[in-house]
Residue, then its C-alpha position, 0 to 999 in steps of 0.5 A: m766398136k771401140g775407138r780412140v776419141v778426142l773430146a773437145e769441150d770447154d765446160p768441165n762438167q759437160a766434158k766429165i759426163v761425156k767422157l764417162y759415157l764414152e769410157r763406159e762403152g770402151h773408148s779411150v778418151v782425151v779431152a781438149d778444153n779449147g780449139l787449138a788444143a783439139l787441133e793438136e790432139v787430133r794431129r798427135r793422136e790420129p783418133d778414130l773420132l773427134v767430138l767437137d763443141v762448136m762454142m770453144p775458146k781460142l778457136d771455135g769448132h767451125d774453124v777447127c773443122r775447116i782446118l782439119r778438113r784440109e789435112s784429115d778425114v777424121p770423122i767429126l761429130l759437132l755438138t752445138a747449142r745453135s738449134t736452127e737448121d741453118d746453124v747446124l748445116i754450117g758445120l756440115d758445109l765445113g765438112a763435119d759428118d754429123y751433129v747433135t744439138k744441145p741439150y742432148r740425151p747421152r744415149e742419143l750422143m752415144a748412138r751417133v758415136r757408134a754410127l760414126l765409128r761403125r762407118a769408120g770401121n767399115h771403111n777399113e774393110t778391103t775390097d778391090e771394087i771400083v765403081r765407074f759412073a760417067d767420068l767418075e771413078l770411085d775406089r771403095a778400098r782407097r775411098s778415093v774419087t777422080v773426075a776425068g782423072r782429077f783427084v777430088e777430096l771428099t769427106a767420109a759422108e760425101f763419099d758414102v752418099l756419092i758411091l751409093l748413088a753412082a752404084s745405082p744409076g736411075l734409082v731414087f733414094t729418099r733423104l731418109q734412105l741416104l741418111e740410114a745408109v750412110m749413118g746407120f739405122d739408129y740415126r735419127g737426125m735432120e733429113r736436110t743434112i743430106d742436102a748439105h752433103v749434096k751441095n758440097l759434092r756438086r761444088k767439088l765435082g763441078d756439077d750443075a744442079r740445073n743440068p746435073r751430070y752426077i747427082a739429080t734432085v727428085v723434087g719432093v723425094g730425094y736424089k739419084a744418079p742420072t741414067n743419061a750421064 
């Protein structure tokens, strides 16, 4: 899929390389060299994807992500030099959809870009299907979720995880299965990213991990929607 991409990267050489690879795949690319500029470009252009370096001047990538998630559901791919699990999960907790740790191979980065744009394209497919589970109502076409009639704002990845579980109560999904279903079969990221999305879902839905109504942990395996909801 071809898309409009905002690339937020303050290293001119790195920005040039990534922009070249993105344009080779047919994407239109605008580069922002600081966090404030990245915010302005996303607001102005409403892109299909934001590729966002975490270590940015004026406003770092985490702050950009936090602000955007209050006003936009644009897919966000984080670029981070912080390679520990806790570091990369911070960005996911803030609403990022995926991450790539530096140094990365351009082919890996492009695979992640394709996966996110493919998901965004699939989200635009029209369907009237409504998924109901417990007091949840999930609308595929509008990509909206309500809990007992209360609207809940979710990121794209959170919505995809939730609707997959809610549509198949009792069926256990491994973390890898959830990643493949949500991100695409060319995705080879850290399986623990699903834990971050589930953590955010529980917080937003008001679900208790010890007495789950919507998402139950299957120890050593993954997650499921409880059949007794």
